[in-house]
DRENKOL-467401 format. One record per residue (C-alpha): z, y, x. Coordinates in Angstrom, 3 decimals. Layout:
N
+----------+----------+----------+
!       c3 !       c2 !       c1 !
+----------+----------+----------+
!        Z !        Y !        X !
...
+----------+----------+----------+
END
This chain:
515
+----------+----------+----------+
!       c3 !       c2 !       c1 !
+----------+----------+----------+
!   95.233 !   83.367 !  153.778 !
!   92.010 !   84.501 !  152.170 !
!   93.599 !   84.240 !  148.725 !
!   96.576 !   86.295 !  149.834 !
!   94.277 !   88.955 !  151.278 !
!   92.431 !   89.054 !  147.966 !
!   95.746 !   89.532 !  146.184 !
!   96.705 !   92.331 !  148.553 !
!   93.346 !   94.022 !  148.035 !
!   93.611 !   93.538 !  144.302 !
!   96.957 !   95.295 !  144.061 !
!   95.835 !   98.059 !  146.390 !
!   92.770 !   98.604 !  144.234 !
!   94.944 !   98.593 !  141.133 !
!   97.315 !  101.167 !  142.597 !
!   94.381 !  103.301 !  143.713 !
!   92.764 !  102.989 !  140.290 !
!   95.968 !  104.035 !  138.528 !
!   96.525 !  106.987 !  140.864 !
!   92.883 !  108.092 !  140.554 !
!   92.957 !  107.722 !  136.766 !
!   96.115 !  109.798 !  136.485 !
!   94.682 !  112.413 !  138.860 !
!   91.480 !  112.635 !  136.811 !
!   93.516 !  112.865 !  133.620 !
!   95.562 !  115.697 !  135.107 !
!   92.379 !  117.590 !  136.022 !
!   91.020 !  117.125 !  132.526 !
!   94.266 !  118.072 !  130.786 !
!   94.839 !  121.081 !  133.048 !
!   91.336 !  122.434 !  132.494 !
!   91.518 !  121.645 !  128.774 !
!   94.880 !  123.394 !  128.503 !
!   93.596 !  126.454 !  130.352 !
!   90.416 !  126.433 !  128.232 !
!   92.312 !  126.429 !  124.934 !
!   94.846 !  128.913 !  126.273 !
!   92.048 !  131.319 !  127.303 !
!   90.210 !  130.752 !  124.019 !
!   93.349 !  131.543 !  122.005 !
!   94.005 !  134.598 !  124.165 !
!   90.513 !  135.954 !  123.512 !
!   90.800 !  135.309 !  119.789 !
!   94.197 !  136.986 !  119.739 !
!   92.837 !  140.013 !  121.589 !
!   90.042 !  140.353 !  119.051 !
!   92.453 !  140.181 !  116.135 !
!   94.742 !  142.644 !  117.885 !
!   91.822 !  145.061 !  118.346 !
!   90.961 !  144.851 !  114.634 !
!   94.572 !  145.257 !  113.513 !
!   95.083 !  148.250 !  115.762 !
!   91.848 !  149.837 !  114.451 !
!   93.025 !  149.326 !  110.867 !
!   96.386 !  150.825 !  111.749 !
!   94.697 !  153.906 !  113.209 !
!   92.420 !  154.306 !  110.162 !
!   95.364 !  153.912 !  107.800 !
!   97.303 !  156.558 !  109.738 !
!   94.322 !  158.886 !  109.412 !
!   93.825 !  158.249 !  105.685 !
!   97.503 !  158.525 !  104.831 !
!   97.828 !  162.352 !  105.179 !
!   94.521 !  162.775 !  103.329 !
!   95.903 !  160.661 !  100.528 !
!   99.136 !  162.630 !  100.435 !
!   97.296 !  165.979 !  100.524 !
!   94.974 !  164.983 !   97.686 !
!   97.866 !  163.897 !   95.473 !
!   99.752 !  167.123 !   96.235 !
!   96.742 !  169.234 !   95.231 !
!   95.674 !  167.470 !   92.064 !
!   97.103 !  170.495 !   90.260 !
!   94.097 !  172.526 !   91.447 !
!   91.771 !  170.443 !   89.268 !
!   90.820 !  172.398 !   86.141 !
!   91.439 !  175.827 !   87.654 !
!   88.534 !  178.206 !   88.163 !
!   86.640 !  177.643 !   91.396 !
!   86.896 !  181.314 !   92.381 !
!   90.684 !  181.081 !   92.153 !
!   91.139 !  177.919 !   94.215 !
!   88.241 !  177.967 !   96.672 !
!   90.217 !  179.822 !   99.347 !
!   92.999 !  177.237 !   98.990 !
!   90.429 !  174.470 !   99.470 !
!   89.157 !  176.135 !  102.632 !
!   92.702 !  176.343 !  103.959 !
!   93.230 !  172.620 !  103.264 !
!   89.927 !  171.851 !  104.964 !
!   90.967 !  173.763 !  108.085 !
!   94.329 !  171.996 !  108.188 !
!   92.752 !  168.513 !  107.871 !
!   90.229 !  168.524 !  110.712 !
!   88.689 !  165.162 !  109.837 !
!   87.318 !  166.504 !  106.542 !
!   83.818 !  167.865 !  106.093 !
!   84.391 !  169.278 !  102.597 !
!   86.602 !  169.139 !   99.489 !
!   85.241 !  168.849 !   95.941 !
!   86.998 !  169.306 !   92.601 !
!   85.912 !  167.132 !   89.683 !
!   86.734 !  167.753 !   86.024 !
!   85.456 !  165.827 !   83.045 !
!   82.775 !  164.044 !   85.073 !
!   81.524 !  167.338 !   86.560 !
!   81.702 !  168.345 !   90.212 !
!   82.396 !  172.013 !   89.578 !
!   83.823 !  173.365 !   92.855 !
!   83.061 !  172.829 !   96.588 !
!   85.013 !  174.153 !   99.545 !
!   81.662 !  174.915 !  101.248 !
!   79.233 !  175.853 !   98.430 !
!   81.657 !  177.261 !   95.912 !
!   80.887 !  176.751 !   92.234 !
!   78.710 !  173.709 !   91.491 !
!   77.497 !  171.898 !   88.424 !
!   76.761 !  168.319 !   89.370 !
!   77.154 !  165.074 !   87.415 !
!   79.894 !  163.006 !   89.043 !
!   78.717 !  159.778 !   87.383 !
!   75.099 !  160.221 !   88.443 !
!   75.770 !  161.160 !   92.061 !
!   78.667 !  158.790 !   92.703 !
!   78.542 !  156.032 !   90.081 !
!   80.530 !  153.705 !   92.369 !
!   83.505 !  156.069 !   92.084 !
!   83.120 !  157.341 !   88.550 !
!   82.024 !  154.144 !   86.820 !
!   83.057 !  151.228 !   89.063 !
!   86.466 !  152.724 !   89.905 !
!   86.078 !  152.495 !   93.679 !
!   88.395 !  154.634 !   95.766 !
!   86.110 !  154.842 !   98.796 !
!   82.389 !  155.213 !   99.241 !
!   80.373 !  154.991 !  102.448 !
!   77.142 !  156.978 !  102.032 !
!   74.904 !  159.616 !  103.607 !
!   75.337 !  163.362 !  103.309 !
!   72.580 !  164.911 !  101.179 !
!   73.915 !  168.461 !  101.121 !
!   75.362 !  169.768 !  104.412 !
!   74.196 !  167.568 !  107.345 !
!   71.534 !  165.624 !  105.545 !
!   71.204 !  161.984 !  106.581 !
!   74.526 !  161.829 !  108.448 !
!   77.046 !  159.169 !  107.388 !
!   80.077 !  160.270 !  105.411 !
!   83.055 !  158.545 !  103.840 !
!   84.172 !  159.838 !  100.470 !
!   87.792 !  159.354 !   99.461 !
!   88.288 !  159.653 !   95.690 !
!   91.697 !  160.561 !   94.209 !
!   91.662 !  160.617 !   90.379 !
!   94.212 !  162.528 !   88.339 !
!   95.317 !  159.301 !   86.646 !
!   94.140 !  155.785 !   85.885 !
!   93.302 !  156.900 !   82.351 !
!   91.310 !  159.906 !   83.506 !
!   89.082 !  158.520 !   86.279 !
!   86.477 !  161.292 !   85.951 !
!   88.735 !  164.149 !   87.020 !
!   90.226 !  164.461 !   90.490 !
!   89.552 !  165.412 !   94.122 !
!   86.739 !  164.205 !   96.390 !
!   87.357 !  164.369 !  100.143 !
!   84.235 !  164.056 !  102.304 !
!   85.179 !  162.651 !  105.738 !
!   83.099 !  162.904 !  108.899 !
!   83.108 !  159.140 !  109.351 !
!   80.663 !  159.079 !  112.289 !
!   82.991 !  161.095 !  114.505 !
!   85.918 !  159.084 !  113.175 !
!   84.330 !  155.692 !  113.904 !
!   83.259 !  156.745 !  117.398 !
!   86.839 !  157.673 !  118.155 !
!   88.605 !  154.747 !  116.498 !
!   86.213 !  151.824 !  116.978 !
!   85.204 !  151.867 !  120.615 !
!   84.590 !  148.178 !  121.564 !
!   86.507 !  146.418 !  124.315 !
!   84.340 !  144.194 !  126.468 !
!   83.853 !  141.332 !  126.908 !
!   85.402 !  139.919 !  123.726 !
!   84.415 !  142.814 !  121.394 !
!   80.805 !  143.965 !  121.762 !
!   80.274 !  145.593 !  118.353 !
!   82.739 !  147.141 !  115.889 !
!   81.780 !  147.833 !  112.267 !
!   83.506 !  149.805 !  109.510 !
!   82.815 !  148.333 !  106.020 !
!   83.333 !  149.847 !  102.600 !
!   81.986 !  148.409 !   99.346 !
!   79.327 !  146.272 !  101.002 !
!   78.051 !  149.081 !  103.243 !
!   78.602 !  149.191 !  106.993 !
!   78.714 !  151.750 !  109.763 !
!   78.560 !  150.438 !  113.316 !
!   80.102 !  152.149 !  116.301 !
!   77.505 !  154.199 !  118.169 !
!   74.949 !  153.996 !  115.328 !
!   74.544 !  156.975 !  112.949 !
!   72.927 !  154.817 !  110.266 !
!   74.527 !  153.014 !  107.378 !
!   72.950 !  149.591 !  107.464 !
!   73.929 !  145.913 !  107.135 !
!   75.634 !  144.513 !  110.218 !
!   74.166 !  141.143 !  111.240 !
!   75.454 !  139.165 !  114.230 !
!   73.005 !  137.909 !  116.823 !
!   72.576 !  134.181 !  117.496 !
!   75.213 !  133.989 !  120.222 !
!   77.796 !  136.204 !  118.506 !
!   80.724 !  135.322 !  116.297 !
!   82.494 !  137.646 !  113.908 !
!   86.092 !  138.510 !  113.011 !
!   87.037 !  140.468 !  109.938 !
!   90.338 !  142.121 !  109.118 !
!   91.064 !  144.012 !  105.893 !
!   93.354 !  146.963 !  105.300 !
!   96.227 !  146.295 !  102.925 !
!   96.411 !  149.937 !  101.821 !
!   92.791 !  151.022 !  101.484 !
!   89.571 !  149.278 !  100.348 !
!   87.853 !  148.813 !  103.695 !
!   87.485 !  146.120 !  106.347 !
!   86.827 !  146.030 !  110.081 !
!   84.294 !  143.511 !  111.396 !
!   84.022 !  142.674 !  115.067 !
!   81.121 !  140.929 !  116.746 !
!   81.313 !  139.369 !  120.176 !
!   80.605 !  136.281 !  122.245 !
!   82.121 !  133.007 !  121.149 !
!   85.683 !  132.684 !  122.528 !
!   84.804 !  129.121 !  123.506 !
!   81.862 !  130.392 !  125.591 !
!   84.002 !  133.038 !  127.309 !
!   86.802 !  130.525 !  127.895 !
!   84.340 !  127.982 !  129.277 !
!   83.009 !  130.566 !  131.693 !
!   86.557 !  131.093 !  132.974 !
!   87.197 !  127.362 !  133.525 !
!   85.671 !  127.167 !  137.069 !
!   88.215 !  129.693 !  138.277 !
!   90.967 !  127.260 !  137.209 !
!   89.456 !  124.319 !  139.096 !
!   91.386 !  124.857 !  142.393 !
!   94.721 !  124.827 !  140.553 !
!   93.726 !  121.760 !  138.524 !
!   92.550 !  119.975 !  141.666 !
!   95.793 !  120.765 !  143.482 !
!   97.892 !  119.489 !  140.566 !
!   95.789 !  116.343 !  140.249 !
!   96.090 !  115.513 !  143.954 !
!   99.835 !  116.073 !  143.869 !
!  100.247 !  113.966 !  140.730 !
!   97.998 !  111.216 !  142.058 !
!  100.015 !  111.062 !  145.267 !
!  103.280 !  110.898 !  143.314 !
!  101.879 !  108.079 !  141.166 !
!  100.730 !  106.259 !  144.302 !
!  104.252 !  106.466 !  145.711 !
!  105.903 !  105.622 !  142.402 !
!  103.829 !  102.465 !  141.935 !
!  104.458 !  101.235 !  145.458 !
!  107.794 !   99.564 !  144.778 !
!  106.949 !   98.408 !  141.288 !
!  103.677 !   96.840 !  142.312 !
!  104.691 !   95.631 !  145.748 !
!  107.138 !   93.082 !  144.369 !
!  104.406 !   91.699 !  142.147 !
!  102.188 !   91.454 !  145.190 !
!  104.977 !   89.905 !  147.260 !
!  105.641 !   87.222 !  144.653 !
!  101.966 !   86.474 !  144.133 !
!  101.421 !   86.369 !  147.875 !
!  104.462 !   84.132 !  148.249 !
!  103.075 !   81.669 !  145.736 !
!   99.651 !   81.578 !  147.361 !
!  101.092 !   81.083 !  150.846 !
!  103.785 !   78.567 !  149.769 !
!  106.671 !   80.755 !  150.823 !
!  108.661 !   79.427 !  147.871 !
!  110.574 !   76.217 !  148.422 !
!  111.838 !   73.858 !  145.735 !
!  115.470 !   72.908 !  146.282 !
!  117.652 !   70.618 !  144.221 !
!  121.356 !   70.110 !  143.627 !
!  122.673 !   66.667 !  142.634 !
!  124.280 !   66.061 !  139.245 !
!  127.260 !   63.706 !  139.620 !
!  128.489 !   61.396 !  136.858 !
!  132.156 !   62.310 !  136.382 !
!  133.172 !   58.746 !  135.474 !
!  131.218 !   56.649 !  137.996 !
!  130.695 !   59.169 !  140.791 !
!  127.018 !   58.221 !  140.933 !
!  124.152 !   60.733 !  141.115 !
!  122.601 !   60.857 !  137.639 !
!  120.021 !   63.526 !  138.363 !
!  119.158 !   66.824 !  139.985 !
!  118.768 !   70.435 !  139.009 !
!  115.630 !   72.042 !  140.459 !
!  116.175 !   75.385 !  142.195 !
!  113.708 !   77.813 !  143.723 !
!  114.261 !   79.541 !  147.047 !
!  112.130 !   82.202 !  148.699 !
!  111.799 !   82.452 !  152.438 !
!  109.897 !   85.693 !  152.788 !
!  108.677 !   86.100 !  156.413 !
!  108.595 !   89.876 !  155.922 !
!  112.075 !   90.256 !  154.430 !
!  113.841 !   86.981 !  155.143 !
!  115.542 !   84.810 !  152.547 !
!  115.483 !   86.552 !  149.159 !
!  118.314 !   85.449 !  146.831 !
!  117.245 !   83.984 !  143.455 !
!  119.329 !   86.520 !  141.559 !
!  117.124 !   89.189 !  143.167 !
!  113.597 !   87.813 !  142.831 !
!  114.010 !   85.966 !  139.501 !
!  114.780 !   89.141 !  137.459 !
!  111.979 !   90.943 !  139.296 !
!  109.578 !   88.119 !  138.484 !
!  110.607 !   88.319 !  134.827 !
!  109.949 !   92.062 !  134.737 !
!  106.540 !   91.531 !  136.363 !
!  105.632 !   88.650 !  133.986 !
!  105.484 !   86.258 !  136.938 !
!  108.285 !   83.907 !  135.903 !
!  105.856 !   81.457 !  134.273 !
!  103.763 !   81.056 !  137.473 !
!  107.003 !   80.372 !  139.384 !
!  107.963 !   77.687 !  136.860 !
!  104.511 !   76.088 !  137.143 !
!  104.942 !   76.123 !  140.914 !
!  108.229 !   74.207 !  140.580 !
!  106.663 !   71.672 !  138.178 !
!  103.761 !   71.057 !  140.573 !
!  106.128 !   70.523 !  143.497 !
!  108.428 !   68.118 !  141.670 !
!  105.467 !   66.132 !  140.305 !
!  104.264 !   65.653 !  143.878 !
!  107.755 !   64.328 !  144.793 !
!  108.188 !   62.005 !  141.782 !
!  107.378 !   58.790 !  143.763 !
!  110.318 !   59.443 !  146.083 !
!  112.808 !   60.019 !  143.234 !
!  114.684 !   57.274 !  141.323 !
!  112.184 !   55.814 !  138.881 !
!  114.459 !   55.307 !  135.892 !
!  114.925 !   56.980 !  132.473 !
!  118.603 !   57.530 !  133.307 !
!  117.747 !   59.926 !  136.115 !
!  117.677 !   63.524 !  134.877 !
!  115.481 !   66.264 !  136.305 !
!  116.688 !   69.671 !  135.103 !
!  114.241 !   72.580 !  135.141 !
!  115.221 !   76.220 !  134.488 !
!  112.835 !   77.914 !  132.042 !
!  112.965 !   81.568 !  130.945 !
!  112.725 !   82.441 !  127.276 !
!  109.460 !   84.285 !  127.890 !
!  107.867 !   80.971 !  128.879 !
!  108.300 !   79.754 !  125.312 !
!  105.990 !   82.464 !  123.934 !
!  102.748 !   81.165 !  122.446 !
!  103.748 !   77.567 !  123.300 !
!  103.171 !   78.293 !  127.009 !
!  105.782 !   75.789 !  128.221 !
!  104.291 !   73.051 !  126.022 !
!  100.824 !   73.725 !  127.405 !
!  102.111 !   73.651 !  130.994 !
!  103.915 !   70.340 !  130.491 !
!  100.830 !   68.836 !  128.882 !
!   98.712 !   69.811 !  131.885 !
!  101.208 !   69.306 !  134.722 !
!  104.126 !   67.046 !  133.795 !
!  103.079 !   64.410 !  131.273 !
!   99.787 !   63.471 !  133.019 !
!  101.973 !   62.135 !  135.889 !
!  103.585 !   59.633 !  133.431 !
!  107.121 !   60.242 !  134.728 !
!  109.871 !   57.845 !  133.693 !
!  112.618 !   60.300 !  134.608 !
!  114.286 !   62.314 !  131.853 !
!  113.167 !   65.960 !  131.829 !
!  115.815 !   68.503 !  130.865 !
!  114.786 !   72.091 !  130.095 !
!  117.568 !   74.575 !  130.880 !
!  117.436 !   77.823 !  128.920 !
!  119.484 !   80.691 !  130.314 !
!  121.447 !   82.751 !  127.781 !
!  120.567 !   86.126 !  129.265 !
!  117.212 !   85.906 !  127.456 !
!  117.060 !   85.988 !  123.675 !
!  114.778 !   83.365 !  122.136 !
!  112.894 !   84.610 !  119.038 !
!  112.791 !   82.401 !  115.953 !
!  109.090 !   81.701 !  116.389 !
!  109.753 !   80.313 !  119.891 !
!  112.642 !   78.179 !  118.655 !
!  110.055 !   75.980 !  116.971 !
!  108.719 !   75.151 !  120.433 !
!  112.137 !   73.701 !  121.254 !
!  111.776 !   71.313 !  118.322 !
!  108.394 !   70.161 !  119.657 !
!  109.901 !   69.584 !  123.096 !
!  112.775 !   67.542 !  121.704 !
!  110.391 !   65.440 !  119.622 !
!  108.408 !   64.794 !  122.824 !
!  111.543 !   63.400 !  124.495 !
!  112.518 !   66.496 !  126.473 !
!  116.195 !   67.405 !  126.375 !
!  117.399 !   70.978 !  125.991 !
!  120.326 !   72.394 !  127.944 !
!  121.955 !   75.794 !  127.467 !
!  122.612 !   77.132 !  130.951 !
!  125.564 !   79.422 !  131.785 !
!  127.099 !   78.696 !  128.382 !
!  129.722 !   81.207 !  127.322 !
!  128.366 !   84.160 !  129.334 !
!  125.441 !   85.114 !  127.091 !
!  125.107 !   86.946 !  123.812 !
!  124.343 !   84.151 !  121.347 !
!  126.100 !   80.979 !  122.437 !
!  127.319 !   79.855 !  119.024 !
!  124.073 !   80.816 !  117.260 !
!  122.151 !   78.718 !  119.807 !
!  124.303 !   75.718 !  118.958 !
!  123.160 !   76.016 !  115.364 !
!  119.519 !   77.008 !  115.753 !
!  118.520 !   74.993 !  118.855 !
!  120.701 !   71.881 !  118.557 !
!  120.952 !   71.522 !  122.369 !
!  121.557 !   68.171 !  124.044 !
!  123.536 !   69.607 !  126.963 !
!  125.876 !   72.547 !  127.548 !
!  126.374 !   73.795 !  131.104 !
!  129.746 !   75.407 !  131.727 !
!  129.244 !   78.470 !  133.883 !
!  130.798 !   78.478 !  137.348 !
!  133.025 !   81.458 !  136.531 !
!  134.956 !   79.235 !  134.131 !
!  135.081 !   76.384 !  136.638 !
!  136.415 !   78.720 !  139.312 !
!  139.224 !   79.834 !  136.983 !
!  140.757 !   76.360 !  136.855 !
!  144.292 !   76.581 !  138.230 !
!  144.066 !   80.353 !  138.799 !
!  143.131 !   82.093 !  135.539 !
!  144.910 !   80.939 !  132.414 !
!  142.679 !   82.877 !  130.011 !
!  139.370 !   81.571 !  131.374 !
!  140.863 !   78.103 !  131.717 !
!  141.713 !   78.243 !  128.022 !
!  138.131 !   79.255 !  127.249 !
!  136.928 !   76.316 !  129.337 !
!  139.104 !   73.926 !  127.289 !
!  137.721 !   75.429 !  124.077 !
!  134.111 !   74.966 !  125.232 !
!  134.827 !   71.345 !  126.213 !
!  136.487 !   70.652 !  122.857 !
!  133.617 !   72.309 !  120.961 !
!  130.959 !   70.275 !  122.777 !
!  132.821 !   67.019 !  122.220 !
!  133.180 !   67.732 !  118.517 !
!  129.440 !   68.386 !  118.295 !
!  128.609 !   65.348 !  120.434 !
!  126.898 !   67.472 !  123.084 !
!  126.935 !   66.432 !  126.747 !
!  128.719 !   68.714 !  129.195 !
!  127.777 !   69.729 !  132.738 !
!  130.231 !   71.792 !  134.796 !
!  128.681 !   74.037 !  137.437 !
!  130.351 !   75.404 !  140.551 !
!  132.779 !   72.527 !  141.247 !
!  134.120 !   73.292 !  144.708 !
!  137.514 !   71.546 !  144.899 !
!  138.977 !   68.138 !  144.136 !
!  141.445 !   69.833 !  141.777 !
!  138.603 !   71.261 !  139.701 !
!  136.786 !   67.929 !  139.648 !
!  139.944 !   66.071 !  138.525 !
!  140.695 !   68.671 !  135.836 !
!  137.204 !   68.431 !  134.361 !
!  137.100 !   64.659 !  134.647 !
!  140.392 !   64.329 !  132.772 !
!  139.057 !   66.443 !  129.912 !
!  135.956 !   64.333 !  129.493 !
!  133.249 !   66.474 !  131.115 !
!  130.225 !   64.218 !  131.654 !
!  128.461 !   65.692 !  134.704 !
!  129.824 !   67.636 !  137.656 !
!  127.765 !   69.883 !  139.935 !
!  128.833 !   71.952 !  142.893 !
!  129.465 !   72.321 !  146.592 !
!  132.295 !   69.788 !  146.419 !
!  129.660 !   67.078 !  146.006 !
!  126.573 !   68.566 !  147.644 !
!  125.015 !   71.890 !  148.447 !
!  121.470 !   72.649 !  147.272 !
!  118.952 !   70.943 !  149.546 !
!  115.168 !   70.867 !  149.900 !
!  113.705 !   68.479 !  147.349 !
!  112.070 !   66.472 !  150.142 !
!  115.524 !   65.829 !  151.685 !
!  117.057 !   64.442 !  148.493 !
!  115.923 !   60.803 !  148.916 !
!  117.603 !   60.697 !  152.346 !
!  120.798 !   62.207 !  150.950 !
!  120.804 !   59.731 !  148.073 !
!  120.297 !   56.693 !  150.326 !
!  123.066 !   57.800 !  152.662 !
!  125.417 !   58.369 !  149.755 !
+----------+----------+----------+
END
């Protein structure tokens, strides 16, 4: 009872561990998903801010660009003739501080100061010599020290020292177009040609992020400027938002853990039931006699396992055997049967002609497990009886495990193919396993005298076995007609209710003596 309680506790702990592990995994995955989702959202918002700022700047520069190209014809005309026109253009384009005409590398006309004589190359070498279209600098003439953006429109690519200069009030422009959006954008910077103007700062100076800031940069596709954004790390902002997601994650984890606990109940309870049944000897070894068709004598027995579960009553073998196979408990059941029959060997006929048939699943052949079990349980008892291993066809036997069959046959163990004709590889087994015995399934035996097709199949199986010199055992013999039919066709062994029902192994000696 103590062992069974340990088994119960073990499976309960295993179920609890699985449910808790899944619940913890759900918490982690939920928080991780929300973290990355929030991080991506913050990054996307920052990129959206920069793209929208670029779009607004481009929309502002576009009419200036169009106006400059439309008025390139003013270049070369006398300043006194075109100055009034320049003033009109300046009034129409409110973002401009002044307009300058340049001819042959000379700034000769200003919308504010009138006629001028200034060297274009000396004052603005970036535009005249390095062919830049924009320049971020400080105003040295009207509002000295204030930041300005100069937009240069040359007459042509070949004549880069004649054209129109537009001086833009960039400080007012940046304050209107670059207002940061907290918390993901703390600082917004307008960059042209390596120079920067930050929102809220009237100075043109390099923009350097602080230790806990990260930067994003987006460039305009139409004009030579970029927008740089500084702000907290998206990971840091996302991590700060994680605690707010904890209630949802906890609720999901508890729900998932409970579902897993319920889902594992049935799957794990049968494993516990079988293990508990083994430890408490709920399983009983039965046997069914094998009758010699010619002499009518009992030539052996087939070992059967029955389960009297006090909690659920008698559990049919076709219910618990497949479950045991799925739970990898079929080998312990087979060992249980071997132990029980070894303890009963002294009461069984002590002769090599007496066969003891044991059902073994294909999985028991893996890694020579059946050989190891026989070496530890069967052969140390020095049995004289003939052991017959019955392999059911519903399980495929890999090639590597077929070598185990050869070892068993060399050790004197016979191999029988159980339920022959109902599986998926009957004929291939005849070639690869070279069985000693074929067992005709009871569905074919039951068809005798009633089903012509199955009866024909039965005759074919009998003929095939006789041609290959393989012994035949017919299962499910329930009538004298069936027994006579099989006996006439040379079947060696008969088994079924007509001769004896399965009985507890301990009752077999009494049955045999009375017979």
